[in-house]
N, C-alpha and C positions, 0 to 999 in steps of 0.2 A: 504494500500500500504506500502510495506517495503522499506524504503529509505536507500540507501547506505551511509555510513559515510565517505567513502574515497572521497576526493575532489581533483581536478586537481592541480598539483604542478606548481608553477610559479617561474621562476628564475628572480629576480629583482636585477639589479646592484645597489649596495650601495657604494658610494665613501668613502674613508678613512676619519676618523674624526680627524683632526689635533688639534682641540681645544676642551678642556674639561673644564667644569665649576669648579672654585675653589673660595674660600672665599677671598675677598679683605681685605687689611689692612684698618682699620678705628677705630675711637675712638668715645665715646659718645659725642654728640654735645652740650647739654644744658649748662653745666658749661663753656665750651669754648666760647659759645655765650655770656654768662654773662660777662666773662672776656674781650671779645672783645668790648662789650658795655661800660665797664669801660674805656677801652683804648680810645674809641671815646670821652668820656667826657674829658679825659686828653688832647686829641688833641684839643678839643674846648678851653680848658683853656689856652693851650700853644699859640694858635693863638690869643687869647685875650691879653695875656701877651706880645706877640710880637707886637701887635698894640700899646701898651702903652709904650713900652721900646724904647730906642734909641741907635744908634751906633752899636758896635760889638755885644752887648748882644741881641739886637733885631734880628740881622741876625742869631745868633746861635739858638735862641728860635724858629724862623720860620723854620729853617732847620730841627731841631728836630721834630717839629710838622708835617712837610711834610713826614719825614721818618716814624713816627708813624702812620700817615694817610695811607701810603702805606701798612704798616703792618696790619692795621685794615681791609682794603679792601681785602688784600691777605687772611687773616684768614676767613673773611666772605665768600669769594668765595668758600672755602672748605666745607661750610655747605650744607648738602644734606638731604632733607626730603624724607624718604622712607615710602610710604603708604602701608597698608596691601594689599596683592595680587599684589604687584608690586616689581620688583627688579631693581637694577641699575648696569649696566656693567661699570666697571671703566677702562678707557683707558688712558695711559700716553704716549704721543709722538708716537702714533701709535701702542703701545704694550698693549696687554691685561694683566691687573693687577689683575683681580678677579671680583667677583660679591657680592654686598651687598643685602641680603634678609631680614635682621632684620628690622622690622618696627620702625619708630621713627626718631628723629633728629640725624644724624651721621655726622662725620667730616672726610674727606679724603684729600688726597693731593690736594691743591687748583689749581695746574696746570694741573690736570687730567680732562678728559672729562667723564661725567656720562651719559650713554645711558639708558633711561628707557625701561624696557621690562615687559609687563603684564604677570603675572603668574596665572591669574584667569582662571577658566574653561569657555570655549567658545563653542558656537553652530555655526555650518556651515551647511547651507542647499544648496545642489547642485541644479543647474538649471535643469529643466525638460529636459531630454535628450532622443532623439529618436535613438535607436540602434537595430540591429538584434540579436535575441536570438540564441541559439545553433541550432535551427531548421530553421533559416533563416527568421523567422517572425519578422516584425518590431514591436517593443514595445516602450512604453514611461515609463521612470523610473527616479526616483529622490530619494535622501537619505539625512538624516541629520546626521552630524558627531559631536560628543562631544569630544573635545580635549583640551590639556593644554600644555604649554611650560614646558618641564622638564629640559632642559639644556640651560640656557640663553646664554652661550658662543657660542654654535653651532647655536642657532637661530639668533645670531647677525652676526657671521663671516662665517658660512658655506654656507649660502644661501644669495641671494641678498635681498629678501623680503619674510620673512617666512609666512606672511599672504597670499600673492598671491601663494606662493609655496604650501601651504596646500590646498588651493582651487583648484588649477590645478591638484594636485595629487589625491584629492578626486574624482574629475570628471573622471580622468583616471581609477581609481580603480573601480568605479561604472560601467563604460563602459565595462571594462574587465570582471567583474563578470557577467553582464547581457548577454554578448556574450558567456559565458562559460556554461550556463545552459539553458534548454528549459523553456518557460513560463509555460507550463502545460505538465506533464508527460503522461497524458491521460491513467492512469491506468497501465502503464508499471511498472513491478516490478523492484526494485533496481535502479531506476533512480530518481535523485533529480531534483526538479523543483523550479522555482522562486516563484510560487504561493503556493505550498504545503509545502515547506521546508524553510520558512522565517527565522527561528531561525538559522539553519545551514548556510544559505546563508549569513546572516548578520555577523555571527561569522567569516566566511571566508573573508568577506569584511573588517572587523576590523583587522584581521591578515595581510592581504595584504597591507592595507593602513598604518598600523603601520610600516611595513618594508619600504614603500615608503617615509614616512616622518621622518624616523629615522635620516637621515642626517641633518635635521633642528632642532634636539633636541626636537621634539614634541612627546607627548604620546597620542595615541588614546584611549579614555575611552570607547566609545560606538558608534555604528552605527545602524541606523534603516532606512528601506525603507519607504518613505513617499508617494510614488506614484508608482503604478505598473499596467499597463494596456496595451492592444493591441493598436497599432496606429489606428488613425481614419479610414484609408483606408481599414483595414481588420477587424475592430471591429465587424461590422455587420455579416460578414461571420463566424467569430469565435464564435460569440454569437449563431448563428443558429446551429453550430456544437456542442457547449456545450449543447444546448437545446435538440438536437437530441440524444446525448449521455445520457442525463438525462431521456428522454422518453424511450429509449431502456432499460436502467437499471430499470426504474419503471415497464415497461411491463414484464420484466423478473421476477421481484419479484411477480407480480400479477399472472403470469402463474405458477410459482413455488408453490405459496399458493393454487391456484385453483386445481392443480393436487393433492396436499396433501389432500384437502378437498374431492375431488371426490373419492380418494382411501379410505379414512376413511368412507365415506358414503356407498360404496359398501361392505366394510368389516363388518360394523355394520348390514347392511341388511342381509348379509349372516350368521352372527353369531346369530342373533335373529330370523332367519327364517321368516322374515316379508313377503317376496315374493321371488319366485324362478325365476330367469331370465336366459335365454339362452345367448349365446355369442353375438348374434345379438342385443338383447334388452339391454345387458350391454353396447355395443358400442353406441347404440342410447342414452342411459341414460348419458354416459360419454360425448357425444357430446353436449347434451342439457345443462348439468351442466356447462361445460366449457364455453358455449355461455353465460349462465346467469352470471357466476362469472367473466368472462374476458371482458364482453361488457362494453363499456363506457356509453351506453344509458340504460335507464330502460327497462327491457324486458316485453313483454305482455304475460299474462297467457293465455293458451289454455286449455280448459276443454275437455277431451276425454270422450264422452258419449257412446262410443261403447266398444268393448272388447279391451283387451291389444294389440291384433294383427290387429286391424282394425281402 
């Protein structure tokens, strides 16, 4: 069967992307943490000195210790641990300031909020869905989607929940693809089907889903159909139809081969002058040979003890 490569075009509305990922300001954290720990030791010493001093000096030492303690906690709050495969979106007073992707201990503005976003590759398996194919037959279909967050700013700010967004859009794309093609083309030339053109169908599914989740800053790496079958209510009828088609095809091959063998036998008999047959006996021989070659049951031999014509 020759499959057509042209697929139905789908117009999908994609909203404008007001937010694009950029790198946030940060500095390396280990040295700053060491300095902060030294400051903590100094604060402890000042509080101890304040306890043993008296008068105005005691008050001054305690005030300095309190100020340095505030500085310690402020600096410590800016320490951010970035694990591999994870990014942190930096937000200051409701404004997006950038994203930190470099793994390790980093230090950012201590008054900012850091929103963790996973950038690892993820698998999503859609629920088994019942949908009508292009011929109106109910089928059951499911797919697995391999995806990854590409733009952390869009994933955080463009959609409410990018995990739920991807899951819903994946199910929508699977439903649309399933309803755009027939389950089985039944030998029709130039028609793509879900069963016979799995690679082309999944490529179309990846392209459509990639457009749908673009607003969330998500990249679709691969999609694969994990389940594809007729619904239970018509599975039996469709199975009998497929079996009938297979039987018809097999019988056609048997008849085609039998006709060729009969033709070859008649030509060999005529070329080697084994026996001369008139048209009536040729027809009888052809009939007998076709019965022997095309019958599903073993034929019984009949020995003719008379002449050729009796």
